[in-house]
C-alpha positions in Angstrom: 217.5 28.2 213.0 221.0 29.1 212.0 219.7 31.2 209.1 217.6 33.1 211.5 220.6 33.8 213.8 222.7 35.0 210.8 219.9 37.3 209.7 219.6 38.6 213.3 223.4 39.1 213.4 223.3 41.1 210.2 220.4 43.2 211.4 222.6 44.5 214.2 224.5 46.4 211.5 221.9 48.6 210.0 223.1 51.5 207.9 220.7 54.3 206.8 220.6 55.3 203.2 222.4 58.6 204.0 225.1 56.8 205.9 225.8 54.4 203.1 225.8 57.2 200.5 228.2 59.2 202.7 230.8 56.4 203.1 234.0 56.7 201.2 234.0 54.5 198.0 237.2 52.9 199.4 235.2 51.9 202.5 232.5 50.4 200.3 235.3 48.6 198.4 236.8 47.3 201.7 233.5 45.6 202.5 232.8 44.6 198.9 236.2 42.9 198.6 235.4 40.6 201.6 231.9 39.8 200.3 233.1 39.0 196.8 235.9 36.8 198.2 233.6 34.8 200.4 231.1 34.4 197.5 233.9 33.1 195.1 235.2 30.7 197.8 231.8 29.2 198.5 231.1 29.0 194.7 234.4 27.1 194.2 233.8 24.8 197.1 230.3 24.1 195.9 231.8 22.5 192.7 233.4 19.7 194.7 236.0 18.8 197.3 239.3 20.2 196.0 242.7 20.6 197.5 243.0 24.1 199.1 246.0 25.1 197.0 243.9 24.5 193.8 241.0 26.4 195.4 243.3 29.3 196.0 244.7 29.3 192.5 241.2 29.2 191.0 239.9 32.0 193.3 242.7 34.2 192.0 241.3 34.0 188.5 238.1 35.7 189.9 239.5 38.1 192.5 242.5 39.7 190.8 242.2 43.2 189.6 242.4 42.3 186.0 239.4 39.9 186.3 237.4 42.4 188.3 238.1 45.1 185.7 236.9 42.7 183.0 233.8 41.9 185.0 232.7 45.5 185.6 233.1 46.2 181.8 231.0 43.1 181.0 228.2 43.9 183.4 228.0 47.7 182.9 224.8 47.4 180.7 223.0 45.6 183.5 223.6 48.3 186.1 221.2 51.0 187.2 222.2 54.7 187.2 222.7 54.6 191.0 225.0 51.5 190.7 227.0 53.1 187.8 227.5 56.2 190.1 228.9 54.0 192.8 231.2 52.3 190.3 232.4 55.7 189.1 233.0 57.0 192.6 235.0 53.8 193.4 236.9 54.0 190.1 237.9 57.6 190.8 238.8 57.2 194.4 242.5 57.9 195.3 243.7 54.8 197.1 247.4 55.6 197.4 248.5 52.0 196.5 248.4 49.9 193.4 249.1 46.1 193.7 252.2 45.0 191.9 250.3 42.6 189.6 247.8 45.1 188.2 248.0 48.2 186.1 246.5 51.5 187.4 243.4 51.3 185.2 242.6 47.7 186.0 243.0 48.5 189.7 240.7 51.5 189.5 237.9 49.5 187.8 238.4 46.7 190.3 237.9 49.2 193.1 234.7 50.4 191.4 233.4 46.8 191.2 234.2 46.2 194.9 232.5 49.4 195.8 229.4 48.3 194.1 229.4 44.9 195.9 230.0 46.7 199.3 227.2 49.2 198.5 224.6 46.5 197.7 225.6 44.5 200.7 225.4 47.3 203.2 222.0 48.4 201.7 220.9 44.8 202.3 219.8 44.6 198.7 220.6 40.9 198.7 218.5 40.0 195.7 220.3 42.5 193.5 223.7 41.6 195.1 223.2 38.0 194.2 222.2 38.8 190.7 225.3 40.9 190.2 227.5 38.2 191.8 226.0 35.5 189.6 226.4 37.4 186.3 229.9 38.4 187.5 231.2 34.8 187.8 229.3 33.4 184.9 232.1 34.2 182.5 234.9 34.0 185.0 236.3 30.5 184.6 
């Protein structure tokens, strides 16, 4: 019942292929950042009841720019041409800010990774999204 309600909730936000392709890569990264963060948090919680401060410290090892940069380099061979194009657009986007704990190159690749996650999520390509998320964290700890 709840699953059906969540699915119904997501169906209210239906983006056409043209709309998704016309979104700024930074908008895709904005969505992708949130999707990836939730995935990592649920993954960590699924490994057992742990104090929140430890969960936070562990999540950082997955979500920091350096980790996302390493992930995108590790999974590039698994991506389609369309997905590689989304990553390139995200990597080349001019964001205006760089976090203090990341170098410019890492941050750009992390933005490419987040753009890919946002793209797959908005396309509702959940099977592919889950595959990418699973291979992303498989070497993350």
